[in-house]
C-alpha positions, 0 to 999 in steps of 0.5 A: 623424569623420562616422562618429562623429557616426553612431553616438552619433546612433543611440545618443542616439537608442536611448537616449532611446526608453526614455526617450520610453517611460517618460515616455509610460508614466508620462503613461497612468496617473496618471490610474489611480494618480490616480484610485486613490488618491482614491478610497483616502482617500475610502472609509474602511476598515472596521477605519479606521472600528473603530479611529475607534469606539474612538477616541470610545466612550473619549472620551465614555466620559473626559468621563463620568468627569470628568462623574461627579467634578465631579457629586459635588463638586458634590452634596456642596455642595449636601447642605450647602444651597449652593444654586448648587451644586445647579443646577450639579449639575442641569445636569452630569445633565443632561450625563451623562444626553446622554453615556450613550447613546453608552458602551456597556456593559458585560456583568456575568460 
């Protein structure tokens, strides 16, 4: 009976060595993995930067399109003599002028 316990303890000790080694390896590599994850989160790859820039340009272009339509409506009303529409058209034109430098110009063929 005593031999059976001794064999069981020996097997358990051998099995636990693998678990302990694995746990020790995880503890040792944890700071390296955490640091590399932090660096990855903190930096932006070139493709991510390009995607973000493209997204911002599309937003500006969409806003510029909205402003152009609004400006055309207000300019038409202004031509009909609506003074308030003239003031709105001027405000819209100022916002359009502020957005234009951020929108790239398409080359003409």
